[in-house]
C-alpha positions as CSV (number, residue, x, y, z in Angstrom):
1,M,-14.2,-8.8,85.2
2,I,-16.8,-11.0,83.6
3,S,-20.6,-11.1,84.2
4,E,-22.3,-13.9,86.2
5,E,-23.8,-15.1,82.9
6,E,-20.3,-15.3,81.3
7,L,-18.9,-17.0,84.3
8,K,-21.7,-19.6,84.2
9,A,-21.1,-20.2,80.5
10,L,-17.3,-20.6,81.2
11,D,-17.8,-23.0,84.0
12,D,-20.4,-25.0,82.1
13,W,-18.0,-25.3,79.1
14,R,-15.1,-26.1,81.5
15,F,-16.9,-29.0,83.2
16,K,-18.2,-30.4,79.8
17,S,-14.7,-30.2,78.4
18,H,-13.0,-31.7,81.5
19,M,-10.7,-28.7,82.0
20,P,-8.8,-28.8,85.3
21,S,-9.3,-25.2,86.2
22,R,-11.0,-21.9,85.1
23,A,-7.6,-20.6,84.1
24,A,-7.0,-23.6,81.8
25,A,-10.5,-23.1,80.3
26,V,-9.8,-19.4,79.7
27,R,-6.4,-20.3,78.0
28,E,-8.0,-22.9,75.8
29,L,-10.9,-20.6,74.7
30,L,-8.4,-17.7,74.1
31,K,-6.2,-20.1,72.0
32,R,-9.3,-21.2,70.0
33,G,-10.4,-17.6,69.4
34,L,-6.9,-16.5,68.3
35,A,-6.7,-19.6,66.0
36,A,-10.0,-18.7,64.5
37,E,-8.7,-15.3,63.7
38,G,-5.4,-16.8,62.2
39,Y,-3.1,-15.7,65.1
40,F,-2.4,-19.1,66.6
41,S,-1.8,-22.4,64.9
42,I,-3.2,-25.6,66.5
43,A,-0.5,-28.2,67.2
44,G,-0.6,-31.6,65.6
45,D,-0.3,-35.0,67.1
46,G,2.6,-35.7,69.4
47,S,2.4,-32.4,71.2
48,S,2.4,-32.3,75.0
49,S,0.6,-29.9,77.3
50,R,3.8,-27.9,77.9
51,D,3.8,-27.1,74.2
52,F,0.7,-25.0,74.6
53,G,0.3,-21.5,75.8
54,V,-1.4,-18.3,74.7
55,I,1.9,-16.5,73.9
56,A,4.8,-18.4,72.4
57,S,7.9,-18.6,74.6
58,K,11.3,-17.4,73.5
59,P,13.5,-20.2,72.1
60,D,16.0,-21.7,74.5
61,K,19.4,-20.4,73.7
62,S,21.3,-22.9,75.7
63,P,24.1,-24.8,73.9
């Protein structure tokens, strides 16, 4: 749970940043926080939205 003040700050940031949903805003902020602490590297040019997530997915083992 988050406070009303935190929710307002999240929504304000979400709309300013043109995020499609609160969930997307939370994922982006979490990713940025983890990157700031050295736990997540920011992707370079040529990445698509499906390349992003909070936790890296397991590599595909299909042939």
